[in-house]
C-alpha positions in Angstrom: 87.1 103.4 107.9 86.9 99.6 107.8 90.0 97.5 107.6 89.3 96.4 104.0 88.6 100.0 102.9 91.9 101.1 104.5 93.8 98.3 102.8 92.2 99.3 99.4 93.3 102.9 100.0 96.9 101.8 100.8 96.9 99.5 97.8 95.9 102.3 95.5 98.4 104.6 97.0 101.2 102.0 96.6 100.2 101.3 93.0 100.2 105.0 92.2 103.7 105.4 93.5 104.9 103.1 90.8 103.4 105.4 88.2 104.8 108.6 89.6 108.2 110.0 90.4 110.9 107.4 91.3 110.9 106.8 95.1 112.7 105.1 97.9 111.0 102.3 99.8 113.0 101.8 103.0 113.0 98.5 104.9 112.1 98.6 108.6 112.9 95.6 110.8 110.2 96.1 113.5 107.2 98.3 114.3 109.3 101.0 116.0 111.6 101.4 113.0 108.5 101.5 110.8 107.1 104.4 112.8 110.5 106.3 112.6 110.6 105.9 108.8 106.9 107.1 108.5 107.7 110.1 110.6 110.6 110.9 108.3 108.1 111.2 105.4 108.6 108.0 103.4 105.5 107.0 101.4 105.7 103.2 101.7 107.6 100.4 103.5 109.0 97.0 102.6 110.0 94.4 105.1 113.5 92.9 105.2 113.8 89.2 105.8 117.3 89.5 107.2 116.5 92.4 109.4 113.4 90.7 110.8 115.3 87.4 111.3 117.8 89.4 113.3 115.1 90.7 115.7 114.4 87.0 116.5 118.1 86.2 116.9 118.2 84.1 113.7 119.9 84.2 110.3 118.1 85.1 107.1 116.0 82.3 105.9 115.3 80.9 109.3 111.9 82.5 109.8 108.5 80.8 109.2 105.6 82.1 107.2 103.5 82.3 110.4 106.1 84.6 111.9 106.3 86.7 108.8 102.5 87.1 108.8 102.6 88.2 112.4 105.4 90.7 111.6 103.5 92.1 108.6 100.4 92.6 110.8 102.6 94.6 113.3 104.1 96.8 110.6 100.7 97.4 109.1 99.2 98.5 112.4 102.2 100.7 113.2 101.7 103.3 110.4 99.3 104.4 107.7 101.7 103.5 105.0 101.4 100.7 102.4 103.5 97.7 103.4 105.1 95.2 100.9 106.5 92.0 102.3 109.6 90.1 101.5 108.3 86.5 101.1 111.7 85.1 100.2 111.0 82.0 98.0 107.4 81.8 99.1 108.1 79.3 101.8 108.1 76.4 99.4 109.4 75.5 96.0 106.0 74.6 94.5 103.5 77.1 93.1 100.9 76.2 95.7 103.2 77.4 98.5 103.6 80.7 96.7 99.8 81.1 96.4 99.4 80.4 100.1 102.1 82.9 101.1 100.6 85.7 99.0 97.1 85.0 100.2 98.1 85.0 103.9 100.2 88.1 103.6 97.3 89.9 102.0 95.0 88.8 104.8 97.6 90.3 107.3 97.2 93.7 105.7 100.0 93.9 103.2 99.4 95.4 99.8 102.4 94.0 98.0 105.1 91.3 98.2 108.2 90.0 96.5 109.0 86.4 95.4 112.5 85.1 94.8 113.7 82.5 92.3 116.1 81.0 94.8 115.6 78.0 97.0 117.1 78.0 100.5 118.8 74.7 99.7 121.2 76.8 97.5 119.8 76.5 94.0 118.4 79.1 91.6 115.2 77.6 90.1 115.2 76.7 86.4 113.6 79.5 84.5 110.3 77.7 83.5 109.7 76.7 87.1 110.6 80.2 88.3 108.1 81.7 85.9 105.4 79.2 86.8 105.8 80.3 90.5 105.5 84.0 89.5 102.4 83.2 87.4 100.8 81.4 90.4 101.5 84.4 92.6 100.0 86.7 90.0 96.9 84.6 89.8 96.5 84.6 93.6 97.0 88.4 93.7 94.4 88.9 91.0 91.8 87.2 93.1 92.1 89.8 95.9 89.6 92.6 96.3 92.3 95.3 95.9 95.3 95.9 93.6 98.2 93.8 95.1 101.6 94.8 93.8 103.7 91.7 93.1 107.5 92.0 92.7 109.4 89.2 91.1 113.1 88.9 92.0 116.0 87.4 90.0 118.6 86.4 92.6 121.6 85.7 90.3 123.7 88.7 91.4 123.6 88.0 95.1 123.8 84.2 94.7 127.1 83.8 93.0 125.9 83.9 89.4 126.3 87.5 88.1 125.1 86.7 84.6 123.4 89.8 83.4 122.0 88.2 80.2 120.4 85.4 82.3 119.1 87.9 84.8 117.4 89.9 82.1 115.9 86.8 80.5 114.5 85.9 83.9 113.0 89.3 84.5 111.5 89.3 81.0 109.9 86.0 81.7 108.5 87.3 85.1 107.1 90.3 83.3 105.4 88.0 80.8 104.0 86.0 83.7 102.3 89.2 85.0 104.6 90.6 87.7 104.0 94.3 88.5 107.6 95.1 89.5 110.9 93.5 88.6 113.9 93.3 90.8 117.4 92.0 90.5 119.2 92.7 93.8 123.0 93.1 93.5 123.3 95.2 90.4 126.5 97.2 90.9 126.7 99.9 88.2 124.5 102.3 86.4 125.3 100.4 83.2 123.9 97.2 84.6 120.8 98.9 85.9 120.2 100.7 82.6 120.6 97.3 80.7 117.9 95.8 82.9 115.5 98.8 82.7 115.8 99.0 78.9 115.0 95.3 78.5 111.7 95.4 80.4 108.6 97.7 80.4 107.5 97.2 84.0 108.9 99.3 86.9 112.3 98.2 88.2 113.3 98.1 91.8 117.0 98.5 92.6 118.8 97.6 95.8 120.8 100.6 97.1 124.5 100.4 97.5 126.9 102.8 99.1 128.7 103.4 95.8 125.5 104.4 93.9 123.6 107.6 94.3 119.9 108.1 93.9 120.5 110.3 90.9 122.6 107.6 89.2 119.9 104.9 89.8 117.1 107.1 88.6 119.1 108.3 85.5 119.6 104.6 84.7 115.8 104.1 84.6 114.8 102.6 87.9 111.5 103.5 89.5 111.9 102.2 93.0 114.9 101.9 95.4 115.0 99.7 98.5 117.7 99.3 101.0 117.2 95.7 102.1 118.6 94.9 105.6 121.1 97.7 105.5 119.3 100.1 107.8 119.1 97.3 110.4 122.9 96.9 110.3 123.4 100.6 110.4 121.4 100.7 113.7 123.2 97.6 115.1 126.6 99.1 114.2 125.7 102.3 116.1 124.7 100.2 119.1 127.9 98.2 118.9 130.1 101.3 118.7 128.3 102.9 121.7 128.4 99.7 123.8 132.1 99.2 123.0 132.9 102.7 124.3 131.0 101.9 127.4 132.7 98.5 127.9 136.2 99.6 127.2 136.3 103.2 128.4 133.3 103.8 130.6 132.3 106.5 128.1 128.5 107.1 128.1 128.6 110.2 125.9 126.9 108.4 123.0 123.8 107.9 125.1 122.8 111.5 124.4 120.6 110.3 121.5 116.9 111.0 121.8 114.0 109.1 120.5 112.8 110.3 117.1 109.2 109.5 118.1 107.1 111.7 120.3 104.9 110.2 122.9 101.3 109.9 121.7 
């Protein structure tokens, strides 16, 4: 199968997931973790900006578009699953930067991406500008030869402005601009999730939290659940715990763990 035929097949599969049963889209931080998640039976993958930045020894927001494109290529090659990419703010505040980011990530093999309404300088974009950026991303996606699934993110709840009414207004504007999936990371309760889901008609992605179950999220109306960088920190926490036992007590018992991947 040619590369473009494979990408079209992945794109169609990813699109179909959003019309089927609610699903979890986990967030690998490198090619190895992507292969583990594929082996566990997940149907699609989404990158995590914070998890990927960690692999480079940096903080979230300190990675370039070129590096993200290379990362997306590695994840796409690692498995047969559709990959959606966290493009943060599109690597520029202007619509042209968003268009470039979507175009380049599609060329790398991704079949979806998310765009935020938050600038790394610390500001949430004014709604008209935020919607204009989403519309530009939608236009770029529509020019591709396969169905690219664009997720528009309203960052209020993880950026110190948990204003649900404003979040809903933003998601409604992003839906009107043509976004395929709507996402407000940081919703904390089933009531908040339900309010968002009832206010829009497009599929809603919810960021998983330890205090929320899959059943609660789905009952509230969400179609897709992601975990952000959390799996990265679970893995790192396990390493820290094992390394601490080695350092403090000379205890190597935690090294019994085996690789979940079989040699090919």
